[in-house]
C-alpha positions as CSV (number, residue, x, y, z in Angstrom):
1,M,-33.6,7.3,5.7
2,S,-31.5,5.4,3.5
3,S,-31.7,5.4,-0.1
4,A,-33.4,8.3,-1.2
5,R,-35.2,7.5,1.7
6,S,-32.1,6.4,3.5
7,V,-31.1,7.4,6.8
8,H,-27.5,7.5,7.2
9,R,-27.0,11.1,6.6
10,A,-23.7,12.7,7.1
11,A,-24.2,14.3,10.4
12,W,-20.7,15.8,10.2
13,R,-21.8,18.0,7.3
14,A,-24.4,19.7,9.5
15,R,-21.6,20.5,11.9
16,R,-19.6,22.6,9.6
17,G,-18.7,25.7,11.5
18,G,-19.4,23.8,14.7
19,A,-17.1,21.9,17.0
20,A,-17.6,18.1,16.7
21,L,-16.8,17.3,13.2
22,L,-16.0,13.7,13.8
23,A,-19.7,12.6,13.9
24,A,-20.4,10.2,11.1
25,C,-22.4,10.0,8.0
26,G,-25.8,8.6,8.8
27,L,-28.0,7.4,6.1
28,L,-29.3,4.1,7.0
29,L,-33.0,4.5,6.6
30,A,-33.5,3.1,3.4
31,G,-30.1,2.5,2.3
32,C,-27.6,4.2,4.4
33,S,-27.1,1.2,6.4
34,S,-25.5,-1.7,5.1
35,G,-24.7,-4.8,6.7
36,G,-24.9,-8.3,5.6
37,G,-23.0,-10.8,3.9
38,P,-20.1,-10.7,1.7
39,Q,-21.6,-7.5,0.9
40,A,-23.8,-5.4,3.0
41,P,-27.3,-5.1,3.9
42,A,-29.8,-3.3,2.0
43,G,-33.2,-1.8,2.3
44,G,-35.5,0.2,0.3
45,R,-34.9,3.5,1.6
46,P,-34.4,3.7,5.3
47,A,-33.1,0.6,6.6
48,P,-30.0,-0.2,8.6
49,R,-29.3,-2.9,10.9
50,S,-30.7,-3.3,14.3
51,T,-31.1,-6.0,16.8
52,A,-34.6,-5.4,17.2
53,G,-34.9,-8.8,16.4
54,D,-33.9,-11.2,18.6
55,S,-36.6,-13.3,17.2
56,V,-36.6,-13.9,13.4
57,T,-39.5,-12.2,11.7
58,P,-41.4,-14.0,8.9
59,G,-39.4,-14.0,5.7
60,S,-36.1,-13.1,7.4
61,A,-32.9,-15.0,6.5
62,A,-30.6,-16.8,8.9
63,P,-27.0,-15.5,8.9
64,T,-24.0,-17.4,7.5
65,A,-20.4,-17.0,8.4
66,L,-18.2,-14.6,6.5
67,R,-15.0,-16.5,5.7
68,P,-11.6,-15.0,5.1
69,L,-10.0,-14.9,1.7
70,P,-6.8,-16.8,1.0
71,A,-3.7,-15.1,2.6
72,A,-1.8,-15.1,-0.7
73,T,-2.7,-12.4,-3.2
74,P,-3.8,-14.0,-6.5
75,A,-1.4,-13.5,-9.4
76,A,-4.0,-11.8,-11.5
77,L,-4.4,-9.1,-8.9
78,L,-0.7,-8.4,-8.4
79,P,-0.6,-5.5,-10.9
80,Y,-3.2,-3.7,-8.9
81,Y,-1.2,-4.2,-5.7
82,R,2.0,-3.0,-7.4
83,Q,0.8,0.4,-8.6
84,K,2.6,3.5,-7.6
85,L,0.5,6.4,-6.2
86,A,1.2,9.8,-7.7
87,W,0.2,12.3,-5.0
88,H,-0.4,15.8,-6.0
89,A,-1.6,18.9,-4.1
90,C,-5.3,19.3,-3.9
91,D,-8.0,21.2,-2.1
92,G,-5.7,23.4,-0.1
93,S,-3.4,21.5,2.3
94,F,-4.3,18.0,1.1
95,E,-2.8,15.6,-1.4
96,C,-4.8,13.5,-3.8
97,A,-4.1,10.4,-5.9
98,T,-6.0,7.9,-8.0
99,F,-5.6,4.2,-8.3
100,R,-7.1,1.4,-10.3
101,V,-9.1,-1.6,-9.1
102,P,-10.7,-4.4,-11.1
103,L,-14.4,-3.8,-11.9
104,D,-14.9,-7.5,-11.1
105,Y,-12.5,-9.3,-8.8
106,A,-13.6,-12.6,-10.2
107,R,-12.6,-11.4,-13.7
108,P,-9.7,-8.9,-13.3
109,G,-9.3,-8.6,-17.0
110,A,-12.9,-7.4,-17.6
111,G,-12.1,-3.7,-17.0
112,D,-11.1,-1.3,-14.3
113,L,-12.5,1.4,-12.1
114,T,-10.6,4.5,-11.0
115,L,-10.8,5.4,-7.4
116,T,-9.8,8.7,-5.7
117,A,-7.9,9.0,-2.3
118,A,-6.9,12.0,-0.4
119,R,-4.5,12.3,2.6
120,K,-3.3,14.8,5.2
121,K,0.3,13.8,6.0
122,A,1.3,13.2,9.6
123,T,2.8,16.2,11.3
124,G,5.4,14.0,13.1
125,A,5.3,16.5,16.0
126,G,5.9,14.7,19.3
127,H,4.8,11.1,18.4
128,A,6.4,8.3,16.5
129,R,4.7,7.5,13.2
130,V,2.3,4.6,13.3
131,G,1.2,4.5,9.6
132,S,-1.9,5.6,7.7
133,L,-5.3,5.8,9.3
134,L,-8.1,5.2,6.7
135,L,-11.4,6.9,7.4
136,N,-14.9,6.2,6.3
137,P,-17.9,8.4,7.4
138,G,-20.6,6.0,6.5
139,G,-23.5,5.9,4.1
140,P,-23.1,3.8,2.1
141,G,-22.4,6.7,-0.2
142,G,-20.6,9.1,2.1
143,S,-17.5,10.6,0.5
144,A,-14.4,9.9,2.7
145,V,-12.5,12.4,0.7
146,S,-14.9,15.2,1.7
147,Y,-15.1,13.8,5.2
148,L,-11.3,13.9,5.6
149,E,-11.1,17.4,4.3
150,G,-13.8,18.5,6.8
151,V,-12.5,16.8,9.9
152,A,-8.7,16.4,9.6
153,G,-8.0,19.3,11.8
154,T,-10.3,18.2,14.6
155,F,-8.3,15.0,15.5
156,A,-6.2,15.2,18.6
157,A,-2.7,16.6,17.8
158,P,-0.9,13.3,18.8
159,V,-3.1,11.4,16.3
160,R,-2.4,13.9,13.6
161,A,1.3,13.5,14.5
162,A,1.3,9.7,14.3
163,Y,-0.9,9.0,11.3
164,D,-1.3,10.1,7.7
165,L,-5.1,10.6,7.7
166,V,-6.5,9.0,4.5
167,G,-9.9,9.0,2.9
168,F,-10.9,7.3,-0.3
169,D,-14.2,7.4,-2.0
170,P,-15.4,3.8,-2.3
171,R,-16.4,2.5,-5.8
172,G,-19.6,4.3,-7.0
173,V,-19.1,7.1,-4.5
174,G,-18.1,10.8,-4.9
175,R,-15.0,11.0,-7.0
176,S,-14.7,7.2,-7.6
177,S,-16.7,6.3,-10.7
178,P,-19.9,7.7,-9.0
179,V,-23.3,6.0,-9.5
180,Q,-25.8,8.4,-11.1
181,C,-29.6,7.9,-11.2
182,L,-32.1,10.8,-11.6
183,A,-31.9,14.4,-12.7
184,G,-32.7,17.0,-10.1
185,P,-36.5,17.5,-10.8
186,R,-37.1,13.8,-10.9
187,M,-35.1,13.3,-7.7
188,D,-37.3,16.0,-6.1
189,A,-40.3,14.0,-7.0
190,Y,-38.9,10.8,-5.6
191,A,-37.9,12.5,-2.3
192,A,-41.4,14.1,-2.0
193,A,-43.3,10.9,-2.8
194,D,-46.0,10.0,-0.2
195,T,-44.6,7.3,2.0
196,T,-47.8,6.9,4.0
197,P,-50.1,6.0,1.2
198,D,-53.8,5.9,2.1
199,T,-55.3,4.7,-1.2
200,P,-54.4,2.2,-4.0
201,A,-53.7,5.2,-6.2
202,E,-51.1,6.6,-3.8
203,V,-49.5,3.1,-3.5
204,D,-49.3,3.0,-7.3
205,A,-47.7,6.4,-7.5
206,L,-45.1,5.4,-4.9
207,V,-44.3,2.2,-6.8
208,R,-44.0,4.2,-10.1
209,L,-41.4,6.5,-8.5
210,D,-39.5,3.6,-7.0
211,R,-39.4,1.9,-10.4
212,E,-38.3,5.2,-12.0
213,F,-35.4,5.5,-9.5
214,A,-34.2,2.0,-10.2
215,A,-34.5,2.4,-14.0
216,G,-32.6,5.7,-13.8
217,C,-29.7,4.0,-12.0
218,E,-29.6,1.2,-14.6
219,Q,-29.7,3.6,-17.5
220,R,-27.0,5.9,-16.2
221,S,-24.8,3.5,-14.3
222,G,-25.7,0.0,-15.4
223,R,-22.1,-1.2,-16.0
224,S,-21.0,-0.6,-12.4
225,L,-24.2,-1.5,-10.5
226,P,-23.3,-5.2,-10.2
227,H,-19.9,-4.3,-8.7
228,V,-20.4,-1.6,-6.0
229,G,-21.0,-3.9,-3.0
230,T,-19.2,-3.8,0.3
231,V,-17.1,-6.9,-0.3
232,D,-15.6,-5.3,-3.4
233,A,-15.1,-2.0,-1.5
234,A,-13.3,-3.9,1.3
235,R,-11.0,-5.5,-1.3
236,D,-10.3,-2.1,-2.8
237,M,-9.3,-1.0,0.7
238,D,-6.8,-3.8,0.9
239,V,-5.3,-2.6,-2.4
240,L,-5.0,0.9,-1.1
241,R,-3.4,-0.4,2.2
242,A,-0.7,-2.0,0.1
243,L,-0.2,1.1,-2.1
244,L,0.2,3.2,1.1
245,G,3.1,0.9,2.2
246,D,1.3,-0.4,5.3
247,A,1.5,-4.0,6.4
248,K,-1.6,-3.6,8.5
249,L,-4.7,-1.6,7.9
250,H,-5.4,1.0,10.6
251,Y,-9.0,2.2,10.3
252,L,-11.7,4.4,11.7
253,G,-15.2,3.7,10.4
254,K,-18.4,5.3,11.4
255,S,-22.0,4.2,10.8
256,Y,-22.0,2.1,7.5
257,G,-18.2,2.5,7.7
258,T,-18.3,0.0,10.6
259,Y,-19.8,-2.6,8.3
260,L,-17.1,-1.9,5.7
261,G,-14.5,-2.3,8.4
262,A,-16.0,-5.4,9.8
263,V,-16.2,-7.0,6.3
264,Y,-12.5,-6.1,5.8
265,A,-11.6,-7.7,9.1
266,G,-13.6,-10.8,8.1
267,L,-11.9,-11.1,4.7
268,F,-8.4,-10.1,5.9
269,P,-8.0,-10.8,9.6
270,G,-4.3,-11.1,9.4
271,R,-4.0,-7.6,7.9
272,V,-6.0,-5.8,10.6
273,G,-4.1,-3.2,12.5
274,R,-5.8,-0.8,14.9
275,M,-9.5,-0.7,14.0
276,V,-12.3,1.4,15.5
277,L,-15.9,0.9,14.5
278,D,-18.2,3.6,15.8
279,G,-22.0,3.6,15.5
280,A,-21.9,-0.1,14.5
281,L,-24.1,-2.0,12.2
282,D,-25.0,-5.6,13.0
283,P,-24.0,-7.7,9.9
284,S,-26.0,-10.7,11.2
285,L,-29.4,-9.0,10.5
286,D,-31.3,-9.2,7.2
287,A,-32.8,-6.0,5.7
288,R,-36.2,-6.4,7.2
289,R,-35.0,-6.8,10.8
290,A,-32.5,-4.0,10.2
291,A,-35.3,-1.7,9.1
292,L,-37.4,-2.6,12.1
293,G,-34.4,-1.9,14.4
294,Q,-33.7,1.5,12.8
295,A,-37.4,2.4,13.2
296,S,-37.1,1.7,16.9
297,G,-33.8,3.7,17.0
298,F,-35.4,6.8,15.6
299,E,-38.3,6.4,18.0
300,T,-35.8,6.3,20.9
301,A,-34.2,9.4,19.5
302,W,-37.5,11.2,19.2
303,S,-38.4,10.4,22.8
304,S,-35.1,11.9,23.9
305,F,-35.7,15.0,21.8
306,A,-39.2,15.4,23.2
307,R,-38.0,15.2,26.8
308,D,-35.6,17.9,26.1
309,C,-38.0,20.0,24.0
310,V,-40.6,20.4,26.6
311,T,-38.0,22.0,29.0
312,H,-37.6,24.9,26.5
313,A,-39.9,27.8,26.3
314,D,-39.8,27.8,22.5
315,C,-40.9,24.1,22.2
316,P,-43.7,24.1,19.6
317,F,-44.9,20.6,20.4
318,G,-46.5,21.1,23.8
319,R,-45.5,20.9,27.5
320,T,-45.3,17.1,27.9
321,T,-43.7,14.4,26.0
322,A,-47.0,12.7,25.2
323,A,-48.3,16.0,23.9
324,A,-45.2,16.4,21.8
325,G,-45.9,13.1,20.1
326,R,-49.5,14.0,19.4
327,S,-48.5,17.4,18.1
328,L,-45.9,15.8,15.7
329,D,-48.5,13.3,14.4
330,A,-51.0,16.1,13.9
331,L,-48.5,18.3,12.0
332,L,-47.5,15.5,9.7
333,R,-51.2,14.6,9.0
334,S,-51.9,18.2,8.2
335,I,-49.0,18.4,5.8
336,D,-50.1,15.2,4.2
337,R,-53.5,16.8,3.5
338,K,-52.1,20.1,2.4
339,P,-48.3,20.5,1.7
340,L,-46.8,23.7,2.8
341,P,-45.1,26.4,0.7
342,A,-41.3,26.2,1.1
343,G,-40.0,28.9,-1.2
344,G,-38.9,28.8,-4.8
345,G,-42.1,27.3,-5.9
346,R,-41.4,24.1,-3.9
347,R,-43.9,22.5,-1.4
348,L,-43.1,20.6,1.7
349,T,-44.8,17.2,1.6
350,E,-45.3,14.9,4.5
351,A,-42.4,12.7,3.3
352,L,-40.1,15.7,3.2
353,A,-41.3,16.9,6.6
354,T,-40.7,13.5,8.1
355,T,-37.2,13.5,6.5
356,G,-36.5,16.9,8.1
357,V,-37.5,15.6,11.5
358,I,-35.4,12.5,11.1
359,Q,-32.4,14.6,10.0
360,A,-32.5,16.5,13.3
361,M,-32.5,13.2,15.3
362,Y,-28.9,12.5,14.2
363,A,-27.4,15.0,16.6
364,D,-28.7,17.1,19.5
365,F,-27.0,20.2,18.2
366,L,-29.8,20.1,15.5
367,W,-32.6,20.1,18.1
368,P,-32.9,23.9,18.3
369,Q,-33.1,24.0,14.5
370,L,-36.0,21.5,14.6
371,R,-37.9,23.5,17.2
372,T,-37.7,26.5,15.0
373,A,-38.6,24.6,11.9
374,A,-41.6,23.0,13.5
375,K,-42.8,26.3,14.9
376,D,-42.6,27.8,11.4
377,A,-44.4,24.8,9.9
378,L,-47.2,25.1,12.4
379,R,-47.6,28.7,11.1
380,G,-47.8,27.4,7.5
381,D,-44.2,28.0,6.5
382,G,-42.3,24.9,5.3
383,K,-38.9,26.5,4.4
384,A,-37.0,25.5,7.5
385,L,-38.2,21.9,7.6
386,M,-37.4,21.7,3.8
387,A,-33.9,22.9,4.6
388,L,-33.4,20.0,7.0
389,A,-34.7,17.6,4.4
390,D,-32.4,19.1,1.7
391,A,-29.4,18.7,4.0
392,Y,-30.3,15.0,4.5
393,Y,-30.6,14.4,0.8
394,E,-27.6,16.6,-0.1
395,R,-29.7,18.7,-2.5
396,R,-27.7,21.6,-3.7
397,S,-29.0,25.2,-4.1
398,D,-29.0,24.7,-7.9
399,G,-31.5,21.9,-7.6
400,G,-29.1,19.1,-8.3
401,Y,-28.1,16.4,-5.9
402,D,-24.8,15.0,-4.8
403,N,-24.1,11.3,-5.4
404,L,-24.8,10.1,-1.8
405,M,-28.3,8.8,-2.2
406,Y,-27.7,7.1,-5.5
407,A,-24.7,5.2,-4.2
408,N,-26.5,4.5,-1.0
409,M,-29.3,2.7,-2.8
410,A,-26.9,1.0,-5.2
411,V,-24.8,-0.5,-2.5
412,N,-27.7,-1.5,-0.2
413,C,-29.7,-3.2,-2.9
414,L,-26.7,-5.2,-4.0
415,D,-25.6,-6.1,-0.5
416,M,-28.8,-7.5,0.7
417,S,-32.1,-8.9,-0.6
418,A,-35.0,-6.4,-0.6
419,P,-36.9,-6.4,2.7
420,F,-40.2,-6.7,0.9
421,P,-40.9,-8.1,-2.6
422,G,-43.8,-5.7,-3.2
423,P,-46.4,-3.3,-1.7
424,R,-48.7,-6.0,-0.5
425,Q,-46.0,-7.3,1.8
426,V,-45.1,-3.8,3.0
427,A,-48.8,-3.2,3.9
428,A,-48.8,-6.4,5.9
429,A,-45.7,-5.4,7.8
430,V,-46.8,-1.9,8.7
431,P,-48.4,-2.8,12.0
432,A,-45.1,-4.3,13.2
433,F,-43.3,-1.1,12.1
434,V,-45.8,1.1,13.9
435,R,-45.3,-0.9,17.1
436,A,-41.6,-0.4,16.8
437,S,-42.0,3.3,16.0
438,P,-45.4,4.9,16.5
439,H,-44.3,8.2,14.9
440,F,-42.0,7.0,12.0
441,G,-42.7,3.3,11.5
442,R,-45.4,3.5,8.8
443,A,-43.2,5.8,6.7
444,M,-40.1,3.7,7.2
445,A,-41.9,0.5,6.2
446,W,-42.9,2.1,2.8
447,M,-39.5,3.6,2.4
448,S,-38.1,0.1,2.2
449,L,-39.7,-0.7,-1.1
450,T,-37.2,0.6,-3.7
451,C,-34.9,-2.4,-3.7
452,A,-37.9,-4.6,-4.8
453,Y,-37.5,-3.1,-8.3
454,W,-33.7,-3.1,-8.4
455,P,-32.3,-4.1,-11.9
456,V,-29.4,-6.1,-10.4
457,K,-29.8,-9.2,-8.2
458,S,-28.4,-8.9,-4.7
459,V,-25.3,-10.9,-4.0
460,G,-25.1,-10.7,-0.2
461,G,-27.1,-11.6,2.9
462,P,-26.9,-11.5,6.6
463,R,-23.5,-12.8,8.0
464,T,-21.8,-13.3,11.2
465,V,-18.3,-11.8,11.2
466,T,-15.7,-13.2,13.6
467,A,-12.4,-12.1,12.1
468,A,-10.6,-14.8,14.0
469,G,-7.0,-14.0,14.5
470,A,-7.4,-10.3,14.2
471,P,-6.0,-8.1,17.1
472,P,-8.5,-6.2,19.3
473,I,-11.1,-4.3,17.4
474,V,-12.8,-1.5,19.3
475,V,-16.6,-1.2,18.7
476,V,-18.3,2.0,20.0
477,G,-22.0,2.2,20.6
478,T,-24.2,5.1,21.7
479,T,-27.2,4.1,23.9
480,R,-29.7,6.5,22.1
481,D,-28.2,6.4,18.6
482,P,-31.1,6.9,16.2
483,A,-29.6,5.3,13.0
484,T,-27.5,2.5,14.5
485,P,-29.2,1.3,17.6
486,Y,-26.9,0.4,20.6
487,A,-27.9,-3.2,20.4
488,W,-26.2,-3.5,17.0
489,A,-22.9,-2.4,18.6
490,R,-23.3,-5.0,21.3
491,S,-24.0,-7.7,18.7
492,L,-21.0,-6.8,16.5
493,A,-18.6,-6.7,19.4
494,A,-19.9,-10.1,20.5
495,Q,-19.5,-11.6,17.1
496,L,-15.9,-10.4,16.6
497,S,-13.5,-12.8,18.2
498,S,-11.4,-9.9,19.5
499,G,-14.2,-7.2,19.8
500,R,-14.0,-4.7,22.6
501,L,-17.2,-2.7,23.3
502,V,-17.1,0.9,24.4
503,T,-20.5,2.2,25.5
504,F,-21.4,5.9,25.4
505,R,-24.5,6.7,27.4
506,G,-25.9,9.6,25.4
507,D,-27.6,11.0,22.3
508,G,-26.7,11.3,18.7
509,H,-25.2,9.2,15.9
510,T,-21.7,8.0,16.8
511,A,-19.6,9.0,19.7
512,Y,-15.9,9.6,18.9
513,G,-15.2,13.3,18.5
514,N,-18.7,14.0,19.8
515,R,-18.1,15.7,23.1
516,S,-17.2,12.7,25.2
517,D,-13.7,13.0,26.6
518,C,-14.0,9.5,28.0
519,V,-14.7,8.0,24.6
520,D,-12.0,10.1,22.9
521,T,-9.4,9.2,25.4
522,A,-10.1,5.5,25.1
523,V,-10.0,5.6,21.3
524,N,-6.9,7.8,21.1
525,T,-5.0,5.7,23.6
526,Y,-5.8,2.7,21.4
527,L,-4.8,4.4,18.2
528,L,-1.6,5.7,19.6
529,E,-0.4,3.0,21.9
530,G,-2.3,-0.1,20.6
531,E,-3.8,-0.5,24.1
532,A,-7.4,-1.6,23.7
533,P,-10.0,-0.5,26.3
534,P,-11.0,-3.0,28.9
535,E,-14.1,-5.1,28.2
536,D,-17.4,-3.3,28.4
537,K,-16.0,0.2,29.1
538,T,-18.8,2.7,29.7
539,C,-18.7,6.4,29.3
540,A,-21.4,8.8,30.6
541,S,-22.6,11.8,28.6
């Protein structure tokens, strides 16, 4: 779910101690999906981009073209491009550095932000150096520094030999002037809020919490809120490219990171090197169609989970896929009536239970955990489902929250106009969301409300990105990806003048580094040799 109901959770975090650490951050639901115009999309909480919408829904906006910036760097920005990075040892075997960027690119003298980057230097063993490979795991709000430190060792040895692996936390994220919004207990209340309101009083309660979240962000981070959009982050990435000494930007972006990469390519097509966009967003969609598309994506993922679940003796949802769906609905209705004890004085609400289920849709290695958590919930114990929800929200054991959800909402609400101006419009849209996703649609519609109360006016919108003149850009799409539906990858690859689509027929959010030798070989060959895959390459799971 995106935005405190966002759904671009970092699936790779859940893999710690596991094998496939290259899966991306996934938070699109209400925020974790960004896509859109010179800045990204937005949503209330869960809402990323989908093609669900080949027909424009009422109130949706038509896309415009994202145009490149002038090739020459403006004189006022030259001091930023001429900084010297002072690398120092950090976090074990990594190096870290900070660099300055203008708070407002339109007014470089109005103040600066300090951003943090980390790198793992190329081993140089057996392959000629290519340059730096910038990584972004998604979100928006995912820390690329933490991501790098978690996955650097999982890249193929030749890639580690040829590239310095670099992650930088975009503005407003992690270690880079992070956006802050709510203290832990109030964030608990926001995450637990009823997102399937049945009465006017429940609608009013949800609106109060959405307003409180937005007001908290303004109070704690008001200076930076107008300047944390994707266009600015892409421009920051170009500053870092120059400071790293690279003439071209080599880049691997996952989930929302594909939108960041696509915007970079649209703004600086002549500076694109080898670019891989895995788990793609469709920048041509507005927030409402994106939210509908993501609802459909999670329904597809649930169907895949249910087909697998009923083949296991420990499946708590029944023996057929239809029974599994009915059992899930009944469980959530029961929790809505009476939240479950979840340890430490906490109670699992329907919204948190839904979040826990959605978290498990990101990767099939989480499916056994969901089976166990659901079995416990059916027995009246909410701790295991709460643990999945906490992982999604990056809630720490001390009751605090990492910055992911705050940055997620801040970027999305700036990047794209709110999908709904108020609760009346959400209620009217619920039937369409339920058609797209019988199990999650109602909740996902109401999760899209927070941006309606955002204190800063959005600056972006849906855009087509062609990046004319860029070399081949590889777009990877997974056919049953929950958070970034496959149709989005097809759309982005078609928009890009040099897009090359790689299709992975399988489950989970993103594909590279996710148990597909076919995808890994295609991407690694491209990164190492510059040889792009053939048109419409397909890999089976």
